[in-house]
C-alpha positions as CSV (number, residue, x, y, z in Angstrom):
1,M,-42.8,64.8,12.7
2,E,-41.3,62.1,10.8
3,C,-38.3,60.3,12.3
4,P,-35.0,60.6,10.9
5,V,-33.6,58.0,8.4
6,V,-30.7,55.6,9.9
7,Y,-28.0,54.6,7.7
8,S,-26.0,51.8,8.3
9,W,-23.1,49.2,6.6
10,K,-23.9,45.7,5.6
11,A,-20.8,43.5,4.8
12,E,-21.6,40.2,2.9
13,E,-19.7,37.0,3.0
14,W,-16.1,37.0,2.2
15,Q,-15.1,35.4,-1.3
16,E,-12.6,32.8,-1.8
17,C,-8.9,33.5,-1.4
18,S,-7.0,34.5,-4.7
19,K,-4.1,32.3,-3.6
20,T,-3.8,28.9,-1.9
21,C,-0.7,29.7,-0.1
22,S,1.9,32.5,0.0
23,S,-0.3,35.4,0.6
24,G,-3.4,35.9,-1.2
25,T,-6.2,38.5,-1.1
26,K,-10.1,38.0,-0.4
27,Y,-12.9,40.3,-1.3
28,R,-16.3,41.1,0.0
29,K,-19.1,43.1,-0.7
30,V,-19.9,46.2,1.4
31,V,-22.8,48.6,0.9
32,C,-24.5,51.3,2.7
33,H,-28.4,51.0,3.3
34,D,-31.2,52.8,5.1
35,D,-33.6,51.3,7.7
36,S,-35.7,49.8,5.2
37,K,-32.6,47.7,4.1
38,K,-32.4,49.4,0.9
39,E,-28.9,50.0,-0.8
40,V,-28.3,53.9,-1.0
41,N,-25.1,55.7,-1.9
42,E,-22.0,55.4,0.5
43,I,-22.2,59.2,1.1
44,Y,-25.0,58.7,3.5
45,C,-23.1,56.3,5.7
46,N,-20.2,57.0,8.3
47,T,-17.0,56.2,6.2
48,D,-14.9,55.9,9.7
49,K,-17.3,52.8,10.3
50,R,-16.8,51.2,6.9
51,P,-16.1,47.6,7.1
52,A,-13.1,46.5,5.4
53,D,-13.7,44.9,1.8
54,L,-10.4,43.4,1.3
55,E,-7.9,41.5,3.6
56,S,-4.8,39.0,3.4
57,C,-5.4,35.2,3.5
58,N,-3.6,32.1,3.2
59,T,-0.5,33.7,4.6
60,H,1.4,30.4,4.8
61,P,4.3,29.5,2.6
62,C,3.4,27.1,-0.4
63,D,4.3,23.3,0.0
64,F,6.0,21.7,-2.9
65,I,6.9,18.3,-3.2
66,W,8.6,16.0,-5.7
67,I,6.6,13.3,-7.6
68,T,8.5,10.2,-9.5
69,G,6.9,8.4,-12.4
70,A,7.3,4.6,-12.7
71,W,11.0,3.4,-13.9
72,S,11.0,2.4,-17.5
73,E,12.0,-1.1,-18.7
74,C,15.7,-2.1,-18.5
75,S,17.6,-1.0,-21.5
76,V,19.1,-4.5,-21.9
77,S,17.5,-8.1,-21.5
78,C,20.7,-9.1,-19.7
79,G,23.9,-7.8,-18.3
80,Q,24.3,-4.2,-17.3
81,G,21.9,-1.5,-18.4
82,Y,19.8,1.6,-17.2
83,Q,16.0,2.9,-16.5
84,R,14.8,5.9,-16.9
85,R,11.8,7.9,-14.9
86,L,10.1,11.4,-15.0
87,A,10.5,13.6,-12.1
88,S,8.5,16.6,-11.7
89,C,8.0,19.4,-8.9
90,S,4.4,19.7,-7.8
91,E,2.7,22.3,-5.4
92,V,0.1,20.5,-3.0
93,Y,-3.1,22.1,-2.3
94,S,-4.8,21.1,0.9
95,A,-8.5,22.1,1.6
96,K,-11.1,20.3,3.7
97,D,-9.1,16.9,3.9
98,Q,-8.5,16.7,0.2
99,Y,-5.4,17.0,-1.7
100,E,-4.8,18.2,-5.2
101,Y,-1.5,18.6,-7.3
102,G,-0.2,21.2,-9.7
103,Y,3.0,21.2,-11.8
104,Q,5.7,23.9,-11.0
105,A,9.2,24.8,-11.8
106,M,11.8,22.8,-10.8
107,S,13.3,25.3,-8.7
108,N,10.4,25.7,-6.4
109,C,11.0,22.3,-4.8
110,P,13.5,21.6,-2.1
111,G,16.5,19.8,-2.1
112,T,18.1,17.7,-5.0
113,P,15.8,16.2,-7.6
114,P,15.3,12.7,-7.4
115,T,17.4,10.6,-9.6
116,S,15.8,10.1,-13.0
117,V,18.3,7.3,-14.3
118,Q,19.4,4.2,-12.6
119,A,21.6,1.1,-13.0
120,C,19.6,-2.1,-13.8
121,N,20.7,-5.8,-14.4
122,P,18.0,-8.3,-15.4
123,G,20.4,-11.1,-14.8
124,E,23.2,-12.6,-16.4
125,C,23.5,-13.1,-20.1
126,S,23.5,-16.6,-21.5
127,A,26.5,-18.8,-21.3
128,P,28.1,-19.4,-24.6
129,E,26.7,-23.0,-24.8
130,S,23.0,-23.5,-24.7
131,W,20.1,-25.9,-25.6
132,R,18.6,-25.1,-28.9
133,V,15.3,-27.0,-29.9
134,G,13.6,-27.2,-33.4
135,D,9.9,-27.0,-34.0
136,W,7.6,-29.8,-33.1
137,G,6.9,-32.4,-35.7
138,L,3.4,-33.2,-36.7
139,C,1.3,-35.7,-34.3
140,S,2.1,-39.3,-35.3
141,A,-1.7,-39.8,-35.0
142,T,-4.0,-38.3,-37.5
143,C,-6.9,-38.8,-35.0
144,G,-6.7,-39.2,-31.2
145,E,-3.5,-39.7,-29.2
146,G,0.1,-39.6,-30.6
147,V,3.5,-38.4,-30.0
148,M,5.4,-35.6,-31.6
149,Q,8.9,-35.1,-31.4
150,R,11.7,-32.2,-32.1
151,T,15.4,-31.9,-32.1
152,V,17.2,-30.7,-29.0
153,Q,20.9,-29.6,-29.4
154,C,23.4,-28.2,-27.3
155,L,25.4,-25.5,-29.4
156,T,28.0,-22.8,-28.9
157,A,27.1,-19.2,-30.0
158,D,28.9,-20.0,-33.4
159,D,26.6,-23.0,-33.6
160,Q,29.2,-25.7,-32.9
161,T,28.1,-28.8,-31.2
162,S,29.0,-28.9,-27.4
163,N,28.5,-31.2,-24.4
164,R,28.9,-28.5,-21.9
165,C,25.0,-27.7,-21.3
166,Q,23.4,-28.6,-18.1
167,L,21.4,-31.9,-18.6
168,S,19.1,-30.8,-15.8
169,T,17.9,-28.0,-18.1
170,R,17.7,-30.1,-21.3
171,P,14.2,-29.5,-22.8
172,E,12.0,-32.4,-23.7
173,E,12.4,-34.2,-26.9
174,S,8.9,-35.7,-27.2
175,R,5.6,-35.3,-26.0
176,V,2.3,-36.9,-26.2
177,C,-0.1,-35.2,-28.5
178,Q,-3.8,-35.3,-29.2
179,N,-5.3,-34.7,-32.8
180,H,-9.0,-34.1,-32.5
181,D,-9.6,-32.2,-35.6
182,C,-11.6,-35.3,-37.0
183,E,-13.9,-35.4,-34.1
184,L,-14.2,-32.4,-31.8
185,P,-16.6,-29.4,-32.2
186,K,-15.4,-26.0,-32.0
187,S,-18.2,-24.3,-30.0
188,C,-20.8,-25.2,-27.6
189,S,-23.2,-24.1,-30.1
190,D,-21.7,-27.0,-32.5
191,I,-22.5,-29.5,-29.6
192,Q,-26.1,-28.3,-29.4
193,R,-26.5,-28.9,-33.1
194,L,-25.0,-32.4,-32.8
195,K,-26.6,-33.8,-29.5
196,G,-29.5,-31.4,-28.9
197,F,-30.5,-29.4,-25.8
198,L,-28.0,-30.9,-23.1
199,E,-27.3,-29.8,-19.5
200,D,-24.8,-27.3,-18.5
201,G,-21.5,-29.1,-18.3
202,E,-17.5,-29.4,-19.7
203,H,-17.0,-30.4,-23.1
204,L,-13.8,-31.0,-25.2
205,L,-13.6,-28.3,-28.0
206,N,-11.1,-28.0,-30.5
207,I,-9.5,-24.6,-30.0
208,Q,-6.8,-23.5,-32.4
209,G,-6.4,-27.5,-33.1
210,K,-6.0,-28.3,-29.5
211,A,-8.5,-30.3,-27.4
212,V,-9.3,-27.9,-24.7
213,K,-12.0,-28.5,-22.0
214,I,-14.6,-25.8,-21.9
215,Y,-17.8,-25.4,-19.7
216,C,-20.9,-24.8,-21.8
217,A,-23.3,-22.7,-19.7
218,G,-27.2,-21.9,-21.1
219,M,-27.4,-25.3,-23.2
220,Q,-31.0,-25.1,-22.9
221,T,-31.4,-21.9,-24.7
222,E,-30.4,-20.8,-28.3
223,S,-27.4,-18.9,-27.4
224,P,-25.0,-21.1,-25.0
225,R,-22.0,-19.5,-23.8
226,E,-18.3,-20.8,-23.3
227,Y,-16.6,-20.6,-20.0
228,I,-13.1,-21.6,-18.8
229,T,-13.1,-23.6,-15.8
230,L,-10.1,-22.3,-13.5
231,V,-8.8,-25.3,-12.3
232,I,-6.6,-23.8,-9.5
233,G,-9.9,-22.1,-7.9
234,D,-10.7,-18.4,-7.1
235,A,-8.0,-18.3,-4.3
236,E,-5.8,-17.3,-7.1
237,N,-8.2,-15.8,-9.5
238,F,-9.4,-12.7,-8.0
239,S,-9.5,-8.9,-8.7
240,E,-9.4,-6.0,-6.0
241,V,-9.7,-2.3,-5.8
242,F,-8.1,-1.6,-2.2
243,G,-10.5,0.5,0.0
244,F,-7.9,2.1,2.2
245,R,-6.8,6.0,1.6
246,L,-3.9,7.5,3.6
247,N,-4.5,10.8,5.5
248,N,-1.3,12.0,4.0
249,P,-1.2,10.8,0.3
250,T,2.3,12.1,-0.4
251,E,3.8,9.3,1.6
252,C,4.5,5.6,1.0
253,P,4.6,4.1,4.4
254,Y,6.1,0.7,5.3
255,N,8.3,0.5,2.2
256,G,4.9,0.1,0.2
257,S,3.9,-3.1,2.0
258,R,0.2,-3.5,3.2
259,R,-0.9,-2.5,6.5
260,E,-4.3,-2.1,7.6
261,D,-3.3,-0.4,10.7
262,C,-2.0,2.6,8.7
263,N,-2.5,6.0,9.3
264,C,-5.8,5.9,6.8
265,R,-9.4,5.8,6.4
266,R,-11.6,3.3,4.6
267,D,-13.9,5.3,2.5
268,Y,-13.1,4.8,-1.4
269,T,-16.4,4.3,-2.8
270,A,-15.0,2.4,-5.7
271,A,-13.6,-0.4,-3.7
272,G,-14.4,-4.0,-3.9
273,F,-13.1,-7.6,-4.1
274,S,-14.2,-10.4,-6.7
275,S,-12.9,-13.9,-7.1
276,F,-13.7,-16.2,-10.0
277,S,-14.1,-20.1,-10.4
278,K,-14.9,-19.5,-14.2
279,V,-14.5,-16.9,-16.9
280,R,-16.4,-16.4,-20.0
281,M,-14.3,-16.8,-23.3
282,D,-15.2,-15.1,-26.6
283,L,-14.0,-18.1,-28.9
284,H,-14.1,-16.1,-32.2
285,K,-11.7,-13.5,-30.6
286,M,-10.0,-15.7,-28.3
287,Q,-10.5,-13.2,-25.6
288,I,-11.7,-13.5,-21.9
289,I,-14.7,-11.5,-21.3
290,T,-13.7,-9.7,-18.0
291,T,-17.1,-8.2,-16.9
292,D,-19.0,-11.7,-16.7
293,W,-20.2,-12.2,-13.3
294,Q,-22.1,-15.7,-13.8
295,F,-19.5,-17.4,-12.1
296,A,-17.8,-14.8,-9.9
297,H,-18.1,-14.0,-6.1
298,T,-17.9,-10.5,-5.0
299,R,-17.6,-10.7,-1.2
300,E,-17.3,-7.1,-0.4
301,G,-18.0,-3.7,-2.1
302,H,-18.3,-3.3,-6.0
303,H,-17.7,-6.0,-8.7
304,V,-14.1,-5.7,-10.0
305,P,-13.4,-6.9,-13.5
306,F,-11.1,-9.9,-14.2
307,A,-7.5,-9.0,-14.6
308,T,-8.1,-5.6,-12.8
309,A,-6.7,-3.9,-9.9
310,G,-6.6,-0.3,-8.4
311,D,-6.7,1.9,-5.3
312,C,-6.9,5.5,-4.1
313,Y,-4.2,5.0,-1.5
314,S,-1.2,7.0,-2.3
315,A,0.3,9.6,-5.0
316,A,3.6,8.4,-4.0
317,R,3.9,5.3,-6.3
318,C,2.6,2.8,-3.5
319,P,0.0,0.6,-5.3
320,Q,-2.0,-1.8,-3.1
321,G,-4.7,-3.2,-5.3
322,R,-4.1,-6.6,-6.6
323,F,-5.0,-9.0,-9.2
324,S,-4.3,-12.6,-9.6
325,I,-4.7,-14.8,-12.7
326,N,-4.0,-18.5,-12.9
327,L,-4.8,-20.4,-16.0
328,S,-2.9,-23.7,-15.0
329,G,-4.7,-26.9,-15.9
330,T,-7.0,-25.1,-18.5
331,G,-5.0,-26.0,-21.5
332,L,-4.8,-22.1,-22.3
333,Q,-2.3,-19.4,-21.7
334,V,-2.2,-15.6,-21.8
335,A,-1.2,-14.4,-25.3
336,E,2.1,-12.7,-25.5
337,E,0.2,-9.4,-26.8
338,T,-2.0,-9.1,-23.8
339,K,-0.7,-6.0,-22.3
340,W,-2.1,-4.0,-19.1
341,I,-2.3,-0.1,-19.1
342,S,-2.4,2.2,-15.9
343,Q,-5.5,4.7,-15.8
344,G,-5.9,7.6,-13.7
345,N,-3.9,10.1,-11.4
346,Y,-0.3,9.1,-10.5
347,A,-1.4,5.5,-11.6
348,V,1.3,2.7,-11.5
349,A,1.1,-0.9,-12.4
350,D,3.5,-3.6,-11.2
351,I,2.9,-6.5,-13.7
352,Q,4.6,-10.1,-13.3
353,K,4.0,-12.9,-15.9
354,S,5.3,-16.6,-15.4
355,A,7.7,-17.8,-18.1
356,D,4.9,-20.4,-19.4
357,S,2.3,-17.5,-19.6
358,S,-0.2,-19.3,-17.5
359,R,-0.1,-16.8,-14.4
360,V,-0.1,-13.1,-14.1
361,T,-0.1,-11.2,-10.9
362,G,-0.4,-7.5,-10.6
363,K,-0.1,-4.5,-8.0
364,C,-1.9,-1.4,-9.3
365,G,-3.1,1.7,-7.9
366,G,-2.5,5.7,-7.8
367,Y,-4.5,8.6,-6.3
368,C,-6.7,7.4,-7.6
369,G,-5.8,4.6,-10.3
370,K,-6.1,1.3,-11.9
371,C,-4.7,-1.1,-14.2
372,T,-6.8,-2.9,-17.0
373,P,-6.2,-5.0,-20.1
374,F,-5.3,-2.7,-23.0
375,S,-8.9,-2.2,-24.8
376,G,-7.0,-2.2,-28.2
377,T,-6.2,-6.2,-28.0
378,G,-8.6,-7.2,-24.9
379,F,-7.5,-9.9,-22.8
380,R,-6.3,-12.5,-25.5
381,V,-5.3,-16.2,-24.9
382,V,-4.0,-19.0,-26.8
383,A,-4.4,-22.8,-26.6
384,E,-1.1,-24.2,-25.2
385,G,1.4,-25.1,-27.9
386,A,-0.6,-23.0,-30.4
387,F,1.6,-20.5,-32.6
């Protein structure tokens, strides 16, 4: 006599919840099978013992936060003006120690929206009297060292002569000049053609009509390369992608100042720190090649290109990645058209440029984000005094 067939229920694993918050549902497949594990019609199993195939999940309320963008430039160059920024409501999804964000209706976020307009004052507008300078005249020497001059006047706003300008701020009226057009080569290849294969080293080149000291590398090869020796040194010529990440990326603790004892982890895989003693230059385009590593030192993590910084520290406009550029003493300066752009999620950049365009510093980051010179123009430089 054959034994009776035994039927039983089998429940598979639960699928993901339909919502991340505010009461979703999840489903699993429930089947009836015989003692050989073959699926059969449900009528053979005891319906009173059937496992549930649907249940509630993620019943906790949704978490919404305000996210703000970077402030625009002031609407005026001096005096009282205003700045604008974007403010948006975002839902925070938290799972497996990772955070994601999704834009939501403004009414979902608690409290009053962050202000999107604020007053700004870049500084007092110029006094009625100011120093006015003319263009530099030609160098007095057609070859070698000479003197060039320009007019310097103290004038009122309606171009009347005045004696009320501060003498301590009076611009220079003459300066020493070098006219090397008659004798200087314009590239390391030119030097090689004139003098043959030489040791690598510094040479004066004619850059935009100015005598600029350039380091020639690869002079024993058929394709020598030009480098700018960073006279100030690598302590002020570095790029960094900060490696720490906040456990709660919606915060910006310590008013944005860097603290390595923060409530964070050091696990950003793109982190690195590179310093530079020389940087390569494309003389035809007058651009610095930011990804040449011959004279770079990466003391930790990955190579970070020159003039670049970033992090994955916070989504709350709290950049920690830093870069520094100091071209003082090189005879070159950062071109006016060289700009930096932010890339990534919640990316922000704070770029500061010195008045003489020899120095640029930046604090950049996001979650995750970085800043880098705009690819449309590249990192362009010009010879000091060249227009």
